[in-house]
C-alpha positions as CSV (number, residue, x, y, z in Angstrom):
1,M,47.2,52.1,-95.5
2,L,46.0,48.9,-93.7
3,N,43.5,46.5,-94.9
4,P,39.8,47.1,-93.3
5,A,39.6,43.3,-93.1
6,T,42.6,42.0,-91.7
7,E,44.0,45.1,-90.4
8,E,47.0,44.1,-91.8
9,V,49.8,47.1,-93.5
10,I,48.7,47.0,-97.2
11,A,50.8,50.2,-98.2
12,T,52.5,53.0,-97.5
13,V,52.8,56.3,-99.1
14,P,54.4,59.2,-99.0
15,A,52.2,62.2,-98.2
16,T,51.9,65.2,-100.3
17,T,53.7,69.1,-98.9
18,R,52.2,72.2,-99.6
19,A,55.5,72.7,-101.3
20,G,54.9,69.3,-103.7
21,V,51.4,71.0,-104.1
22,D,52.5,74.3,-105.3
23,A,55.4,72.3,-107.9
24,A,51.8,70.1,-109.5
25,V,49.5,73.2,-110.1
26,G,52.5,74.8,-112.0
27,R,52.7,71.8,-113.6
28,A,49.1,71.3,-114.1
29,A,48.4,75.0,-115.7
30,A,50.9,74.8,-118.4
31,A,49.9,70.9,-119.3
32,Q,45.8,73.1,-119.3
33,R,47.2,75.3,-121.9
34,Q,47.8,72.6,-124.4
35,W,44.7,70.5,-123.4
36,A,42.6,73.0,-124.0
37,A,44.6,74.0,-127.7
38,A,43.8,70.5,-128.5
39,A,41.2,69.8,-131.2
40,P,38.0,68.5,-129.4
41,A,38.3,65.3,-131.0
42,D,41.8,64.8,-129.7
43,R,40.5,65.1,-126.7
44,A,37.2,63.5,-126.9
45,R,39.5,60.5,-128.2
46,L,42.2,60.5,-125.2
47,L,39.4,59.9,-123.0
48,R,38.0,57.8,-124.6
49,R,41.6,55.6,-124.6
50,F,42.2,56.0,-121.4
51,A,38.4,54.7,-120.0
52,A,39.3,51.5,-122.4
53,V,42.5,51.2,-120.4
54,V,40.3,51.5,-117.2
55,D,38.6,48.4,-118.4
56,D,41.5,46.8,-119.7
57,H,42.7,46.7,-116.0
58,L,39.2,46.7,-114.4
59,E,39.3,43.9,-112.1
60,E,43.8,45.0,-110.8
61,L,41.2,48.1,-109.9
62,A,38.7,45.7,-108.2
63,R,40.9,43.8,-106.1
64,L,42.8,47.0,-105.0
65,E,39.9,48.3,-103.7
66,V,38.9,45.5,-101.8
67,R,42.1,45.8,-100.3
68,E,42.4,49.3,-99.3
69,A,38.8,50.1,-99.0
70,G,37.4,47.1,-97.2
71,H,34.2,47.0,-100.8
72,T,33.0,43.7,-102.0
73,V,34.3,42.3,-104.4
74,G,30.5,42.9,-106.5
75,N,30.7,46.2,-105.6
76,A,34.1,47.3,-106.2
77,R,34.0,45.9,-109.6
78,W,31.1,47.9,-110.5
79,E,33.0,51.0,-108.9
80,A,35.8,50.3,-111.7
81,G,33.0,50.0,-114.2
82,N,31.7,53.2,-113.2
83,V,35.2,55.1,-113.2
84,R,35.3,53.2,-117.4
85,D,31.9,54.3,-118.1
86,L,31.8,57.9,-117.1
87,L,34.2,58.5,-118.9
88,D,32.7,57.2,-121.6
89,Y,29.7,59.3,-121.0
90,A,32.3,62.2,-120.1
91,A,34.2,62.1,-123.8
92,G,30.9,62.3,-125.4
93,G,30.4,65.6,-124.5
94,V,33.5,67.2,-125.7
95,E,32.2,67.8,-129.0
96,R,29.2,68.9,-127.7
97,L,30.0,71.4,-125.0
98,N,28.1,74.3,-127.6
99,G,27.6,77.5,-126.6
100,R,24.4,79.8,-127.9
101,Q,23.0,82.0,-130.6
102,I,21.1,84.6,-129.0
103,P,19.0,87.0,-130.9
104,V,19.5,90.6,-130.6
105,P,19.4,94.0,-132.4
106,G,22.1,95.2,-134.3
107,G,24.5,92.2,-134.4
108,L,24.9,88.8,-133.7
109,D,25.7,87.7,-130.2
110,I,26.9,83.8,-129.2
111,T,27.9,82.3,-126.3
112,L,31.4,80.6,-125.0
113,L,31.9,77.8,-123.0
114,E,35.5,77.7,-121.7
115,P,37.4,75.5,-119.5
116,L,38.6,77.0,-116.0
117,G,41.8,75.8,-115.5
118,V,43.1,73.6,-112.9
119,V,40.7,72.0,-110.7
120,G,41.1,70.4,-107.5
121,V,39.1,67.5,-106.6
122,I,38.9,65.7,-103.4
123,A,37.5,62.4,-102.9
124,P,36.3,61.0,-100.0
125,W,37.1,57.4,-98.3
126,N,33.9,55.7,-98.6
127,F,33.4,55.5,-102.6
128,P,37.6,56.3,-103.7
129,M,37.3,55.1,-107.3
130,P,33.6,56.4,-108.7
131,I,33.4,59.9,-106.9
132,A,37.1,60.8,-107.9
133,A,36.0,59.7,-111.3
134,W,32.5,62.3,-110.8
135,G,34.8,65.5,-111.2
136,T,37.9,64.5,-112.9
137,A,36.3,62.9,-116.2
138,P,33.7,66.2,-116.5
139,A,36.8,68.6,-115.7
140,L,39.5,66.8,-117.9
141,A,36.3,66.8,-121.2
142,A,35.3,70.3,-119.9
143,G,39.5,71.1,-121.1
144,N,40.5,71.7,-117.4
145,A,43.7,70.1,-115.2
146,V,42.6,68.1,-112.8
147,L,44.7,67.7,-109.2
148,L,42.9,65.0,-106.8
149,K,43.4,64.7,-103.9
150,P,42.2,61.4,-102.0
151,A,41.2,60.6,-98.6
152,E,44.2,59.3,-96.5
153,T,43.1,55.9,-95.6
154,T,42.5,54.9,-99.5
155,P,44.8,56.8,-101.8
156,L,45.8,53.8,-104.3
157,T,43.0,53.5,-106.7
158,A,43.6,56.8,-107.2
159,L,47.2,56.3,-108.0
160,R,46.7,53.8,-110.4
161,L,43.5,55.4,-112.1
162,A,46.7,58.4,-112.9
163,G,49.0,55.8,-114.2
164,L,46.9,54.5,-116.1
165,A,45.9,58.0,-117.4
166,L,49.6,58.6,-118.4
167,E,49.3,54.7,-120.1
168,A,46.5,56.3,-122.3
169,G,48.2,58.8,-123.6
170,L,47.3,61.9,-121.3
171,P,49.9,64.9,-121.3
172,E,51.9,64.5,-118.4
173,G,50.5,67.0,-115.8
174,L,46.5,67.1,-117.3
175,F,46.0,64.5,-114.3
176,Q,48.0,64.4,-111.3
177,V,47.1,62.6,-108.2
178,L,47.9,64.6,-104.6
179,P,47.8,61.5,-101.6
180,G,48.3,63.4,-97.9
181,A,46.2,64.8,-95.1
182,G,43.7,67.0,-95.3
183,T,44.7,69.6,-93.2
184,V,48.2,69.7,-95.6
185,A,47.6,69.1,-99.1
186,G,43.6,69.4,-99.4
187,D,43.8,72.9,-97.6
188,A,47.2,74.0,-99.6
189,L,45.0,73.0,-102.9
190,V,41.6,74.6,-101.5
191,R,43.8,78.1,-100.9
192,H,46.0,78.2,-104.3
193,P,45.5,80.6,-106.2
194,G,45.9,78.8,-109.3
195,V,43.2,76.3,-108.8
196,A,39.6,77.2,-109.9
197,K,37.2,75.4,-108.3
198,I,37.3,73.0,-105.9
199,V,35.0,69.6,-105.9
200,F,34.9,67.9,-102.6
201,T,33.1,64.8,-101.2
202,G,33.1,64.5,-97.7
203,S,31.5,65.4,-94.1
204,T,29.1,68.8,-93.9
205,R,31.7,69.7,-91.3
206,V,34.5,70.0,-93.4
207,G,32.4,71.2,-96.6
208,K,31.5,74.1,-94.8
209,S,35.5,74.8,-93.8
210,I,36.1,74.5,-97.7
211,M,32.9,77.1,-99.0
212,A,34.2,79.7,-96.2
213,S,38.2,79.1,-97.7
214,C,37.2,79.5,-101.6
215,A,34.9,82.3,-100.1
216,E,38.0,84.7,-99.7
217,R,38.8,84.0,-103.3
218,V,36.3,84.0,-105.0
219,K,36.7,80.6,-105.7
220,R,33.7,78.3,-107.4
221,V,32.8,75.3,-105.0
222,T,30.7,71.5,-105.1
223,L,29.5,70.4,-102.1
224,E,28.6,66.4,-101.5
225,L,28.2,66.6,-98.1
226,G,26.4,64.3,-95.9
227,G,23.3,62.7,-95.6
228,K,20.0,60.9,-93.7
229,S,17.4,59.9,-96.2
230,P,14.3,58.7,-95.3
231,N,12.8,55.6,-96.3
232,I,9.2,55.9,-96.2
233,V,6.8,52.8,-96.7
234,F,3.0,53.7,-96.8
235,A,0.6,51.0,-95.9
236,D,-0.8,50.4,-100.2
237,A,2.9,49.5,-101.4
238,D,3.9,46.2,-101.9
239,I,4.7,45.2,-98.2
240,E,6.6,41.7,-98.7
241,A,8.9,43.6,-101.3
242,A,9.9,47.0,-99.3
243,A,10.9,45.1,-96.3
244,A,12.6,42.6,-98.7
245,A,14.6,45.8,-100.3
246,T,15.4,47.8,-96.5
247,P,18.3,45.8,-95.6
248,M,21.0,46.7,-98.3
249,S,19.3,49.8,-98.7
250,F,21.6,51.0,-95.6
251,L,23.5,47.8,-95.3
252,D,25.6,48.5,-98.8
253,N,29.2,49.5,-98.4
254,A,28.8,48.8,-94.7
255,G,26.5,52.0,-94.1
256,Q,28.9,54.2,-95.1
257,D,26.9,56.0,-97.8
258,C,25.8,59.4,-97.7
259,C,22.5,58.0,-99.2
260,A,22.1,55.3,-97.1
261,R,18.4,55.3,-96.6
262,T,18.8,55.0,-92.5
263,R,15.6,56.3,-91.6
264,I,12.9,53.7,-92.2
265,L,9.5,55.1,-92.0
266,V,6.6,53.3,-91.9
267,Q,2.8,54.0,-91.5
268,R,1.4,52.3,-88.0
269,S,-1.4,50.5,-89.4
270,V,1.9,47.8,-91.5
271,Y,4.5,48.9,-89.2
272,D,4.2,45.3,-87.0
273,R,4.1,43.3,-90.3
274,F,7.0,44.9,-91.9
275,L,9.2,44.4,-88.7
276,G,7.7,40.9,-89.0
277,L,9.1,40.9,-92.3
278,L,12.1,42.8,-91.9
279,A,13.5,40.7,-89.4
280,P,14.2,37.7,-91.7
281,A,16.0,40.3,-94.5
282,V,18.4,41.0,-92.1
283,A,19.6,38.0,-90.6
284,E,20.1,36.9,-94.4
285,V,22.9,39.7,-95.3
286,V,26.1,37.8,-95.2
287,V,28.8,40.0,-93.5
288,G,32.3,38.8,-94.1
289,D,35.3,39.0,-96.2
290,P,34.7,40.9,-98.8
291,A,37.0,39.0,-100.7
292,D,34.5,36.3,-100.9
293,E,32.2,36.2,-104.0
294,K,29.2,35.5,-101.4
295,T,29.6,38.8,-99.1
296,Q,27.6,41.3,-99.0
297,V,28.9,43.6,-96.4
298,G,32.4,44.6,-95.3
299,P,34.4,46.4,-93.2
300,L,34.1,49.5,-91.3
301,I,36.9,51.5,-92.9
302,S,38.9,52.1,-89.7
303,R,38.7,51.7,-85.8
304,T,38.0,54.9,-85.3
305,Q,34.3,54.7,-87.9
306,R,33.6,51.5,-85.7
307,D,33.9,53.7,-82.5
308,R,31.6,56.3,-83.7
309,V,29.0,54.0,-84.9
310,R,28.9,51.7,-82.1
311,S,28.3,55.0,-80.0
312,Y,24.8,55.7,-82.0
313,V,23.9,52.5,-80.4
314,P,22.5,52.5,-76.8
315,E,23.7,49.3,-74.7
316,G,20.4,46.8,-75.0
317,A,18.4,48.8,-77.4
318,P,15.9,46.7,-78.7
319,G,15.6,46.4,-82.3
320,I,16.9,43.4,-85.0
321,R,20.6,42.4,-85.1
322,G,22.6,40.5,-87.9
323,A,26.0,39.3,-87.4
324,A,29.5,40.2,-88.3
325,P,32.6,38.3,-88.1
326,E,34.8,38.4,-85.1
327,G,38.5,38.9,-84.6
328,P,40.8,41.2,-86.6
329,G,38.6,43.2,-89.0
330,F,36.8,46.5,-88.1
331,W,33.3,45.0,-88.0
332,F,29.5,46.1,-86.7
333,P,26.3,44.0,-87.4
334,P,24.0,45.4,-89.3
335,T,21.5,46.5,-86.5
336,V,18.0,47.9,-87.1
337,L,16.9,50.4,-83.7
338,T,13.1,50.3,-82.9
339,G,11.8,52.1,-80.4
340,L,13.6,55.1,-80.3
341,A,12.4,58.9,-80.1
342,P,12.3,61.0,-83.4
343,G,15.1,62.8,-81.6
344,A,17.7,60.6,-80.6
345,P,21.0,60.6,-82.6
346,A,20.9,57.8,-84.4
347,A,17.5,59.0,-85.8
348,T,19.3,62.4,-86.1
349,E,22.7,62.4,-87.4
350,E,24.7,60.7,-90.1
351,V,26.2,57.8,-88.6
352,F,27.7,56.4,-91.3
353,G,27.7,52.8,-90.9
354,P,25.3,49.6,-90.6
355,V,22.8,50.7,-88.7
356,A,18.9,51.8,-89.2
357,V,16.1,53.2,-86.5
358,V,12.6,52.1,-87.8
359,L,9.7,55.3,-87.2
360,P,5.6,55.1,-87.4
361,F,3.9,57.7,-89.0
362,E,0.3,58.5,-89.2
363,D,-0.4,59.6,-92.8
364,E,1.2,61.4,-96.1
365,A,1.7,64.6,-93.7
366,D,3.1,62.7,-90.8
367,A,5.7,61.1,-93.1
368,V,6.8,64.3,-95.2
369,R,7.2,65.9,-91.4
370,L,9.0,63.5,-90.4
371,A,11.3,62.9,-94.2
372,N,12.2,66.8,-93.8
373,A,12.7,66.7,-90.2
374,T,16.3,66.8,-90.8
375,E,19.4,69.3,-91.7
376,Y,19.8,66.9,-94.5
377,G,18.6,66.8,-97.6
378,L,20.3,63.9,-100.2
379,A,18.3,61.2,-101.0
380,G,15.0,59.1,-100.3
381,S,12.9,56.4,-100.8
382,L,8.9,55.5,-101.0
383,W,7.1,53.0,-101.5
384,T,3.9,53.3,-102.4
385,R,0.7,52.0,-105.2
386,D,-0.6,55.3,-105.7
387,V,1.0,57.3,-108.2
388,G,-0.4,60.7,-107.1
389,R,1.0,59.9,-103.4
390,A,4.2,59.0,-105.3
391,L,4.2,62.2,-106.8
392,R,3.4,65.1,-104.2
393,V,5.3,62.9,-101.6
394,S,7.9,63.1,-104.0
395,R,7.7,66.9,-104.4
396,A,6.9,67.2,-100.5
397,V,10.1,66.0,-99.8
398,A,12.9,68.1,-99.9
399,A,16.2,65.7,-101.1
400,G,17.8,66.1,-104.6
401,N,17.4,62.4,-105.2
402,L,14.3,60.2,-104.6
403,S,13.2,56.7,-106.0
404,V,9.9,55.6,-105.8
405,N,9.5,51.9,-105.1
406,S,13.4,51.6,-105.2
407,H,16.4,52.9,-103.8
408,S,18.1,54.3,-106.7
409,S,20.1,57.1,-106.5
410,V,23.5,57.3,-108.5
411,R,23.4,57.1,-112.3
412,Y,26.3,58.7,-113.7
413,W,23.9,59.6,-116.7
414,T,21.6,62.0,-114.3
415,P,22.1,65.1,-111.9
416,F,22.7,63.9,-108.7
417,G,23.1,66.2,-105.4
418,G,21.6,67.6,-102.4
419,Y,19.4,70.2,-100.5
420,K,20.0,72.1,-97.4
421,Q,22.9,70.5,-96.0
422,S,23.7,67.9,-97.9
423,G,25.4,70.2,-100.4
424,L,25.6,72.8,-103.2
425,G,25.3,71.7,-107.2
426,R,25.5,69.1,-108.7
427,E,27.3,66.4,-110.7
428,L,26.6,63.9,-113.4
429,G,24.2,64.4,-115.6
430,P,23.9,65.7,-119.0
431,D,25.3,69.2,-117.7
432,A,28.3,67.9,-115.5
433,L,30.9,69.5,-118.3
434,T,29.3,72.9,-118.2
435,A,30.5,72.9,-114.4
436,F,33.9,73.3,-115.2
437,T,33.0,76.0,-117.6
438,E,33.0,79.9,-118.0
439,T,30.5,81.4,-120.3
440,K,32.0,84.3,-122.2
441,N,29.6,86.4,-124.2
442,V,30.5,87.6,-127.8
443,F,28.9,90.7,-129.2
444,L,29.4,91.1,-133.2
445,S,27.9,94.2,-134.6
446,T,26.7,94.0,-138.1
447,E,26.4,98.0,-138.7
448,V,29.6,99.0,-138.8
């Protein structure tokens, strides 16, 4: 593992083989039967204890995330806290995982929500801790075992969380981490007949492949994939507030965020004014050592990713550029491109770096057309003082998560997921546990 800010080797982690995955599934299945048979109150109590142990190690987990993923320390603390909060939230659902009583003639009809069994969670490198918890916490709460396959570049926090789970008293084998290559450990997990569901976060290309493999066994799958989210600024908005909030809407986590608002759509009548306000806001963003409390943007995850991001920025292209460190580390400056055609690669493809484009629009219909001119539909923002317009545009934009006069996308107590090629299914929120259950219908005759 390399520290993205220094390029120094920080750890070596053995890769899980296909045989290792098979053995892990066997252990998980045995642990799951024990876990599902436990009283709901006992499962909830252990998950709350897990959350408390995570809380006790919050700073350790955050610093580990800084080293392996290059996240700013402030973001990393939030991520560790999100794992804690999600475990607490999921624990609250264990004793409220209710079936229904449905009126029928001649008897009583009830539904039971039963765990699936063993769930595979394949987590990405951009948010290793929280996204791992998005699948793991509700799956455990619903009575399943979890096998977590972290990204090759960021396995350290996942391994530490598994250790903390054992420390909290979760049964051996219930929550295991399987580091290794996606083509080996990940593929074995997806194809294993003993795994009932796959939760995958990553690229649309890999997500399609996983979906096809799961289809062979009619295996359940949740996919959270790419994004090319719009940030729509209408002329009647608070332009100063919109411009001030724009940089971190696409620069958070160095732009390595599928919800990043990388298409900035600005009504033509305020376009020049908006750019005049955006330039100093971008210049003020602090890019540097992620361990420094003042840093807002850290490095990209790898040299490969930096080269990929660079390929989207044409030499000499007009725009707004910030500053980034030189020397060791995978750095790229904040970049806002102007004057590009709406069909340019940087305006249509997911860059996954600190790069955004600004495009003008004429009216509400034009804004919606541009916002929807993408194969993705994960998130988006719109800025307006007109409540009616906010509701109309929110309904018209094909995306799963929208914010009005803000850039919020993810809360663990509200649903998250995408339209179109941004994914399949929903994570988080009050219904998260039911996504890891089977519904069984039972009819009891009263006429016998």
